[in-house]
C-alpha positions as CSV (number, residue, x, y, z in Angstrom):
1,M,93.7,82.8,81.0
2,P,90.0,83.6,81.6
3,A,87.7,83.3,78.7
4,E,88.3,80.6,76.0
5,T,91.4,79.3,74.5
6,G,92.3,76.9,71.7
7,D,91.9,73.8,73.9
8,G,88.5,74.8,75.1
9,R,89.7,76.7,78.2
10,Q,87.2,79.3,79.2
11,H,86.9,81.9,82.0
12,G,84.2,84.2,83.0
13,N,81.7,85.3,85.6
14,G,79.7,82.1,85.5
15,T,78.3,82.8,82.0
16,G,81.3,81.8,80.0
17,D,81.7,85.4,78.9
18,L,85.0,87.2,78.6
19,G,84.5,88.9,81.9
20,E,81.4,90.6,80.5
21,R,79.7,93.0,82.9
22,A,76.5,94.9,82.7
23,A,76.9,98.1,80.8
24,S,76.8,101.2,82.9
25,V,77.0,105.0,82.3
26,P,80.6,106.2,82.1
27,S,81.8,107.6,85.3
28,G,82.7,111.2,85.7
29,T,79.4,112.6,84.6
30,D,76.1,113.2,86.3
31,V,74.2,114.0,83.1
32,P,71.5,111.4,82.3
33,V,72.1,109.8,79.0
34,T,70.1,107.9,76.5
35,E,71.4,104.8,74.6
36,R,73.0,107.1,72.1
37,G,74.8,109.1,74.8
38,R,72.7,112.3,74.7
39,A,70.8,113.9,77.6
40,S,67.0,113.4,77.5
41,P,64.9,116.6,77.1
42,D,63.4,116.5,80.6
43,G,66.7,115.5,82.2
44,D,65.5,112.1,83.1
45,Q,66.8,108.8,81.9
46,A,65.1,108.1,78.6
47,E,63.9,104.6,77.8
48,P,66.3,103.2,75.2
49,P,64.6,102.2,71.9
50,R,64.2,98.5,71.4
51,R,66.4,97.1,68.7
52,H,66.5,93.8,66.9
53,P,69.2,91.5,68.3
54,Y,70.9,91.4,64.9
55,D,71.1,95.2,64.7
56,P,74.8,96.1,65.1
57,R,73.8,99.1,67.2
58,A,72.4,96.7,69.8
59,W,75.6,94.7,70.2
60,A,76.9,94.5,73.7
61,L,80.4,94.9,72.3
62,W,80.0,98.7,72.0
63,Q,79.4,98.9,75.8
64,R,82.9,97.6,76.5
65,P,86.0,99.8,77.1
66,K,87.6,101.3,74.0
67,R,90.9,99.6,74.6
68,F,89.0,96.3,74.8
69,I,87.3,96.9,71.4
70,A,90.6,98.0,69.8
71,F,92.5,95.0,71.1
72,L,89.7,92.6,70.0
73,F,89.6,93.9,66.4
74,A,93.4,94.2,66.1
75,M,94.0,90.7,67.3
76,E,91.2,89.3,65.2
77,A,92.6,91.0,62.1
78,I,96.1,89.7,62.8
79,G,94.8,86.2,63.5
80,I,92.7,86.0,60.3
81,A,95.6,87.3,58.2
82,I,97.9,84.6,59.6
83,M,95.3,81.9,58.9
84,V,94.6,83.1,55.3
85,V,98.3,83.5,54.3
86,A,99.3,80.1,55.9
87,T,96.4,78.3,54.3
88,M,97.3,79.7,50.9
89,H,100.8,78.2,51.2
90,S,99.7,74.9,52.7
91,E,99.8,71.5,50.9
92,T,96.8,70.0,49.2
93,P,95.0,67.3,51.2
94,G,95.5,63.7,49.9
95,R,93.1,60.8,50.3
96,I,94.8,59.6,53.5
97,D,94.4,63.1,54.9
98,W,90.7,63.0,54.3
99,V,90.4,59.7,56.1
100,R,92.3,61.1,59.1
101,F,90.2,64.2,59.0
102,G,87.0,62.1,59.1
103,I,88.2,60.1,62.1
104,L,89.1,63.3,64.0
105,A,85.8,64.9,63.0
106,V,83.8,61.9,64.2
107,G,85.8,61.7,67.4
108,A,85.4,65.4,68.2
109,T,81.6,65.3,67.4
110,A,81.1,62.2,69.6
111,H,83.0,63.8,72.4
112,I,81.1,67.1,72.3
113,Q,77.7,65.5,72.0
114,L,78.3,62.9,74.7
115,T,79.5,65.5,77.2
116,Q,77.1,68.4,76.3
117,R,75.1,68.2,79.5
118,Q,78.3,68.0,81.6
119,E,79.7,71.0,79.8
120,E,76.6,73.1,80.3
121,R,76.6,72.3,84.0
122,R,80.3,73.1,84.4
123,R,79.9,76.3,82.4
124,D,77.1,77.5,84.5
125,R,79.1,76.9,87.7
126,S,82.4,78.1,86.4
127,R,83.8,81.4,87.7
128,T,87.3,81.0,86.3
129,V,88.7,78.4,84.0
130,L,86.7,75.9,82.0
131,I,88.6,73.2,80.0
132,D,86.5,71.0,77.7
133,L,89.3,68.8,76.5
134,T,88.8,69.5,72.8
135,A,92.6,69.8,72.3
136,V,92.5,66.0,72.2
137,W,91.2,66.5,68.7
138,T,92.4,70.0,67.6
139,F,96.1,69.5,68.6
140,P,96.6,66.2,66.6
141,A,94.9,68.0,63.6
142,A,97.5,70.7,63.8
143,V,100.3,68.1,63.9
144,I,99.3,65.6,61.1
145,L,96.7,67.3,58.8
146,P,97.2,70.0,56.1
147,L,96.2,73.4,57.5
148,S,93.0,73.6,55.5
149,L,91.7,70.4,57.1
150,T,92.9,71.5,60.5
151,L,90.9,74.7,60.3
152,S,87.9,72.6,59.2
153,I,88.2,70.6,62.4
154,I,88.2,73.9,64.3
155,A,85.0,74.9,62.4
156,I,83.3,71.6,63.2
157,V,84.1,72.0,66.9
158,R,83.1,75.7,67.1
159,I,79.8,75.3,65.3
160,Q,78.7,72.7,67.8
161,H,80.0,74.8,70.7
162,W,77.9,77.7,69.5
163,F,74.8,75.9,70.6
164,I,76.3,75.0,74.0
165,A,78.1,78.2,75.0
166,R,75.3,80.7,74.3
167,R,77.6,83.6,74.7
168,P,77.7,87.1,73.1
169,A,78.7,86.9,69.5
170,H,81.8,89.0,69.8
171,N,83.1,86.8,72.5
172,F,82.4,83.7,70.5
173,V,84.1,85.1,67.4
174,F,87.2,86.1,69.3
175,S,87.4,82.7,70.9
176,S,87.0,81.0,67.5
177,V,89.8,83.2,66.0
178,T,92.0,82.2,69.0
179,H,91.4,78.5,68.3
180,G,92.2,79.0,64.6
181,V,95.4,81.0,65.0
182,S,96.7,78.7,67.8
183,V,96.4,75.6,65.7
184,T,97.8,77.5,62.7
185,L,101.0,78.6,64.4
186,A,101.3,75.2,66.1
187,S,101.0,73.5,62.7
188,L,103.7,75.8,61.2
189,T,106.0,75.2,64.1
190,F,105.7,71.4,63.8
191,A,106.2,71.6,60.0
192,A,109.4,73.7,60.5
193,F,111.0,70.7,62.2
194,G,110.0,68.3,59.5
195,P,109.8,66.0,57.7
196,H,108.3,63.6,60.3
197,E,108.4,59.9,59.5
198,W,107.0,58.5,62.7
199,G,106.6,55.0,61.3
200,T,110.3,54.5,60.7
201,I,112.0,56.4,63.6
202,S,113.4,54.6,66.6
203,G,115.9,55.1,69.4
204,W,117.1,58.6,69.8
205,G,114.9,59.7,66.9
206,T,111.8,59.2,69.1
207,L,113.2,61.6,71.7
208,G,113.8,64.2,69.1
209,E,110.2,63.9,67.9
210,F,109.0,64.0,71.5
211,G,110.9,67.3,71.9
212,V,109.3,68.7,68.8
213,L,105.8,67.9,70.2
214,I,106.6,69.7,73.4
215,V,107.7,72.8,71.5
216,T,104.6,72.6,69.4
217,G,102.4,72.3,72.5
218,L,104.1,75.3,74.0
219,V,103.4,77.4,70.9
220,F,99.8,76.2,71.0
221,E,99.5,77.4,74.6
222,A,101.5,80.6,74.2
223,V,99.2,81.9,71.5
224,Q,96.2,81.5,73.8
225,I,98.0,83.3,76.6
226,V,98.7,86.3,74.3
227,Y,95.1,86.4,73.0
228,I,93.1,85.6,76.0
229,G,95.3,87.3,78.6
230,G,95.4,90.4,76.5
231,I,91.7,90.7,76.0
232,L,91.1,90.1,79.7
233,T,93.6,92.8,80.7
234,A,92.1,95.2,78.2
235,G,88.6,94.6,79.5
236,S,89.4,94.9,83.2
237,P,89.3,98.3,85.0
238,Q,92.3,97.2,87.0
239,R,95.1,94.7,86.5
240,P,93.6,91.2,86.8
241,P,95.3,88.7,89.1
242,V,97.7,86.2,87.6
243,S,95.4,83.3,88.6
244,T,92.6,84.9,86.6
245,V,94.7,85.3,83.5
246,L,96.7,82.1,83.6
247,G,94.4,79.8,85.7
248,N,95.4,77.9,88.8
249,K,97.8,74.9,89.1
250,A,95.0,72.4,88.7
251,D,93.6,74.1,85.6
252,N,97.1,74.2,84.0
253,L,97.8,70.6,84.9
254,L,94.5,69.5,83.3
255,E,95.4,71.6,80.2
256,A,98.8,70.0,79.9
257,I,97.3,66.6,80.2
258,T,94.8,67.5,77.5
259,I,97.5,68.6,75.1
260,G,99.4,65.4,75.9
261,L,96.4,63.3,75.1
262,G,96.2,65.2,71.8
263,A,99.7,64.1,71.0
264,V,98.8,60.5,71.9
265,T,95.8,60.8,69.6
266,A,98.1,61.9,66.8
267,V,100.4,58.9,67.3
268,L,97.5,56.5,67.3
269,L,96.0,58.1,64.2
270,L,99.2,57.5,62.3
271,I,100.1,54.1,63.5
272,M,96.8,52.4,64.6
273,P,93.8,54.5,63.5
274,P,91.0,52.3,65.0
275,M,92.5,52.9,68.5
276,V,91.4,56.6,68.3
277,I,88.0,55.4,69.5
278,V,89.7,54.8,72.9
279,M,90.5,58.5,73.1
280,A,86.8,59.4,72.6
281,V,86.0,57.2,75.7
282,V,88.9,58.8,77.6
283,T,87.6,62.4,76.9
284,V,84.2,61.5,78.2
285,V,85.6,60.0,81.4
286,F,87.9,63.0,81.8
287,N,85.0,65.4,81.4
288,R,83.2,63.6,84.2
289,L,86.2,63.7,86.4
290,A,86.6,67.4,85.7
291,E,83.0,68.0,86.7
292,I,83.5,66.1,90.0
293,D,86.7,68.1,90.7
294,Q,84.7,71.3,90.1
295,L,82.0,70.3,92.5
296,Q,84.5,69.4,95.2
297,N,86.3,72.7,94.7
298,D,83.0,74.6,94.9
299,A,82.2,72.9,98.2
300,R,85.5,74.2,99.6
301,T,85.7,77.6,98.1
302,D,84.1,80.9,99.1
303,P,82.2,82.1,96.0
304,K,82.7,85.8,96.8
305,T,86.5,85.9,97.2
306,G,87.8,82.7,95.7
307,A,89.5,81.9,99.0
308,L,88.8,78.7,100.9
309,N,85.6,78.8,102.9
310,M,85.6,77.6,106.5
311,R,85.0,74.0,105.5
312,G,87.9,73.9,103.1
313,W,90.2,76.0,105.3
314,S,89.5,73.8,108.4
315,E,90.3,70.6,106.4
316,S,93.6,72.0,105.1
317,A,94.5,73.6,108.5
318,D,93.8,70.3,110.4
319,R,96.1,68.4,108.1
320,A,98.8,71.1,108.5
321,L,98.4,71.1,112.2
322,A,98.7,67.3,112.4
323,R,101.9,67.4,110.4
324,T,103.3,70.1,112.6
325,A,102.4,68.1,115.8
326,R,104.1,65.0,114.4
327,S,107.3,66.8,113.5
328,D,107.4,68.8,116.8
329,D,107.6,72.0,114.8
330,N,106.0,75.4,115.2
331,L,103.0,77.0,113.5
332,A,101.2,80.3,113.6
333,L,97.6,81.4,113.0
334,L,96.6,84.9,111.9
335,M,93.1,86.2,112.2
336,I,92.7,89.3,110.0
337,D,89.8,91.7,110.6
338,L,89.2,94.6,108.3
339,D,88.7,97.8,110.2
340,H,85.4,99.8,109.8
341,F,84.2,97.5,107.0
342,K,80.6,98.4,107.6
343,W,81.5,102.0,106.7
344,I,82.6,100.8,103.2
345,N,79.2,99.1,102.6
346,D,77.3,102.1,103.9
347,T,79.3,104.7,101.9
348,Y,79.9,102.9,98.6
349,G,77.4,100.1,98.6
350,H,77.7,96.3,99.0
351,P,79.2,95.7,95.5
352,A,82.1,97.9,96.5
353,G,82.4,95.9,99.7
354,D,82.6,92.7,97.7
355,D,85.3,94.2,95.6
356,V,87.3,95.0,98.7
357,L,87.0,91.5,100.0
358,R,88.1,90.0,96.6
359,D,91.1,92.3,96.4
360,V,92.1,91.5,100.0
361,A,91.9,87.8,99.3
362,Q,94.0,88.2,96.2
363,K,96.6,90.3,98.1
364,L,96.7,87.6,100.9
365,D,97.4,85.0,98.3
366,E,100.3,87.1,96.9
367,V,102.0,88.0,100.2
368,T,101.8,84.5,101.7
369,R,103.8,81.3,101.0
370,P,102.5,78.5,98.8
371,A,102.4,76.3,101.9
372,D,100.3,78.8,103.9
373,V,96.5,78.2,104.1
374,V,94.4,81.3,103.4
375,G,90.6,81.2,104.0
376,R,87.7,83.5,104.7
377,F,86.4,83.2,108.2
378,G,83.2,85.1,107.5
379,G,82.1,88.7,107.0
380,E,85.2,90.8,106.8
381,E,87.5,88.3,108.6
382,F,90.2,86.1,107.0
383,L,92.4,83.4,108.4
384,V,96.0,82.5,107.4
385,L,97.7,79.4,108.8
386,L,101.5,79.6,108.7
387,P,103.2,76.2,109.0
388,D,106.9,75.8,109.9
389,I,107.4,79.3,111.3
390,D,108.7,80.8,114.6
391,E,107.5,83.8,116.5
392,T,109.9,86.3,114.9
393,A,109.0,85.2,111.4
394,A,105.3,85.2,112.3
395,K,105.5,88.8,113.4
396,L,107.2,89.8,110.2
397,A,104.5,87.9,108.2
398,A,101.7,89.6,110.1
399,E,103.2,93.0,109.6
400,R,103.7,92.3,105.9
401,V,100.0,91.4,105.6
402,R,98.9,94.5,107.5
403,S,101.0,96.9,105.4
404,A,100.0,95.2,102.1
405,I,96.3,95.7,102.8
406,A,96.9,99.3,103.8
407,E,98.6,99.9,100.5
408,L,95.7,98.5,98.4
409,H,94.0,100.8,95.9
410,I,90.8,99.1,95.0
411,V,89.0,100.3,91.8
412,T,85.3,99.8,92.2
413,T,82.0,101.7,91.9
414,D,80.0,103.9,94.2
415,K,76.2,103.7,95.0
416,R,75.5,105.5,91.7
417,G,77.6,103.2,89.6
418,G,80.4,105.8,89.1
419,R,84.0,104.7,89.2
420,T,85.8,105.2,92.5
421,T,88.9,104.0,94.3
422,I,89.0,102.8,97.9
423,S,92.4,103.1,99.6
424,G,94.0,103.5,103.0
425,R,92.0,100.8,104.6
426,T,93.5,99.3,107.8
427,T,93.2,95.9,109.5
428,S,93.5,94.5,113.0
429,I,95.4,91.2,113.2
430,G,95.5,88.7,116.0
431,A,98.2,86.0,116.0
432,A,98.5,82.7,118.0
433,L,101.3,80.2,118.0
434,F,101.2,76.5,118.3
435,P,101.7,75.0,120.8
436,R,102.3,78.1,122.9
437,H,98.8,79.5,122.6
438,G,96.9,76.3,121.9
439,E,97.3,72.7,120.9
440,S,94.2,72.4,118.8
441,L,92.8,74.4,115.9
442,E,89.9,75.5,118.1
443,E,92.2,76.7,120.8
444,L,94.3,78.6,118.3
445,L,91.2,80.3,116.8
446,H,90.0,81.4,120.3
447,A,93.4,82.8,121.1
448,A,93.7,84.7,117.8
449,D,90.2,86.0,118.1
450,A,91.0,87.4,121.6
451,A,94.1,89.0,120.2
452,V,92.0,90.7,117.4
453,Y,89.7,92.2,120.0
454,E,92.7,93.5,121.9
455,A,94.1,95.1,118.7
456,K,90.8,96.9,118.1
457,E,90.6,98.1,121.7
458,K,94.2,99.4,121.4
459,G,93.3,101.6,118.4
460,R,93.2,99.2,115.4
461,N,95.7,99.0,112.5
462,Q,98.1,96.8,114.4
463,V,99.2,93.2,115.2
464,R,98.6,91.7,118.6
465,F,99.8,88.3,119.8
466,A,97.7,86.1,122.0
467,H,98.6,85.9,125.7
468,D,100.4,82.8,127.0
469,V,98.2,80.0,128.2
470,E,98.9,78.7,131.7
471,R,98.8,74.9,131.5
472,P,98.8,72.6,134.5
473,A,102.1,70.8,134.9
474,P,102.0,67.1,134.1
475,P,101.7,64.9,137.1
476,A,104.9,63.7,138.6
477,P,105.6,60.0,138.1
478,A,104.6,57.8,141.1
479,D,107.5,56.6,143.2
480,E,108.5,53.1,142.6
481,A,107.7,50.7,145.5
């Protein structure tokens, strides 16, 4: 779910934006235009007038696709209407509610201020998901506070994040509405299963309340998927990958833990309020761990495609090869070389070539198994390690990869910035089997590389297996005296 969600999850292109891209002239026309969309008198690109940043005509929002703008305003209107109606029918806060509100507000503020530098560094490096753990404070507010105070917690969190995020206003407002509507619907869901007397329940009653918290957390997350997934789909020229919309396994695991910590915070606030200070410490520690995990991931990931780089791929491949050798099983290595890739760069430009590489990496992730190891070898070459596979299955997997890449239709831009589609690209694939073609990763790479060259010499757009390696026979045991 790129961009930002109710638990502080954010995606973007490194700026924390909702996939914001530089505005460009609409494709399909060669007429130079000014900022207002009219041709300049001399046929040249006119210098757009400078406008004050607060002038609505200068907002970056208007440079986004029309479906993006329509979805944004429609979902904001729906979200605001839900929050207003629900607040009008919510209960009036009592004194104990204000005390709990104060504890959550102080905890959230301490968390945000103590992790501000970490958040800024993570946001600057983030290309996909950014989770800031604020659900530790917003989720318990949705569970135990009247809705008016819950939304006040959201306001406190968002105001402080405005000075950290530094994103375009329309993105920030949409994210804020997403936060608000997610806690609103979570609060209504939890209340629908009430009343909740946590101080007196025991036995099977605790299991029932636990189930209610799970359902509430699912609603909390589902709203974010609808809002953030929808806006990303509307703003993308092509269907975004599932990992971009929903995040990877590690992102979702961290998010689930964050919501779980929010539930723990709610229990502590009701039973032993002073212990909430422990959760403030926990969030600071988790933020640091998340930053370390991001640094480790960046060191193993190719920034252009999101696939493993050679360091990350080699580490994973070595572990898989060691497991295969211990279990006396089979393994295959595919080296995938895109045919005539230089022609793409020369014809459409290097940004188009980067789009092709990204789409190929995404397709490889889709057509391979979870246990397979996909990485970028360099340039236009990719590697796929296939554990626990025989020769017949390896041939089928290689052909599946070759045909999947050939069927890609990649929406990108040409050298003039106009929209274009690249399709019908072919690839040459070399395959090597363990232990038949090599007993080490280096030997398998050499064998697969030689097979790639043979595929290209034979006409490209095909799969070739490495030739068998003649190995010296083991020495015969010495005769016993």
